[in-house]
N, C-alpha and C positions, 0 to 999 in steps of 0.2 A: 527647477523643473517641476511642472505641474503634473500630478498623478493622472493617469488615464482612467476615465470612468465610463463604463459601458452600461447603459441602462435602457429602459423602454423596450421597444420591439427588437432592436438590435441585440440587446442583452439577452432577451428570451431566445432569439435565434441562436446566439452563441451557446447558451446553456443546452439547448436541444442538440446542437451539433456535437457538443462534448459528450452527451449521453449516447448518441448514435456511434461516435467513434469508440467510446468505451465498450459498448456491446459488440461492435465489430472486432475489437481487439481481443475480447474474451473468446469469441467464437473462433477467431484465427488461432489463438493459443490452444484451444481444445482440438482443433483439426490437426495442428502440427503435432500435438502430444499423442494423437492416435498413431501417427506414422513414426515419430521419433520422440519417445517420452522424455528423454533427458533434455533434448533441445526445447521441447515445449515447456518444460519446467524452468529452464534458463530464461526463456523469453517472458514467461509469466511473472518472474520476480525482477524484471528490469525496473529500474527506478523511474518509470514514466509518471507515476502518480506524484512522486517527489518533485519531478521536473515541473509538472503542471502546477503544483502548490507553490513552488518557488517563484514561478512566473506570475502566478496570481497575486502573491504577497508583494512582489516587486511592482507590479502594475498598480496595485492599490496605493502604495506609497514607496517610491524608489529610495527615499532617504531613511526609511525605517530599517536600519541594519540590525536593530535589537530583535525584531520579529523574525528576520531572516536567520539570524544566528540561533535564536531559541528553537525555531523550527528544525534547523539543520542538526542541532545537538540532540533534540528529541528523536529525530529520524535515525541518526547514527546509533544511539543507544537502544532505539526501538528494534534494531536488527536482532538483538539478543532474544526477545520473546518469540520472534519469528523463527529463529534457528531452533529454539526449544520446541516449537510447534512441529516443525518438520522432523526433528530428531525423535520425538515421541511417536509421530506417525510412522517413521521408518522402523522403529523397534516393534511397534504393534503389527505392522504388515509382515515383518519377519516372523512374528508369532502366529501369523495367519488369522488374526482377529477380523471380525466383520468391519465393513466400511464405517458403519454407524458408531461402533465402539471406538474405532480409530479416530474418527472425527470428534467424538465427544471427549475422549481422553486428550487429544492434541489441543482442542480448543480450551479445555479446562486448564491445562498447563499454561497456555498462552495468556488466559485471563489472569491467572495468578502472577505470572511474570510481568504482565502489563501493569498490574497494580503496584508491584514492587518498583517497576520502572518509573511510574509517576511519583511514587513516594520518595524515591531517591532523587529525582530531578527537582522536586518541589520542596525539598528539605530546607 
């Protein structure tokens, strides 16, 4: 089976459509979170990005199961740094720290965990 290649004007239109859909999804999540914060959070962490990447990798080369497997393994273990990000944010919010301190602390923990993630997966 020959890989699907989308290039030229069609590829540019597809990229633009993905950007528009992404922005709309972010705005939708923000609006839902205003009314139902826990539902907004659940929708925001849906694996839509992972789905898009898997489809993109597959369309690039349907026979390249090594890339699909490596991506899936990285995404699976990449959940841990994200969990740590939200755990630190939750702890900081319970201590009533400002948003900027919460974001800085959470992101710092995520970056450290992401480096450990990459180090362990690339050993």
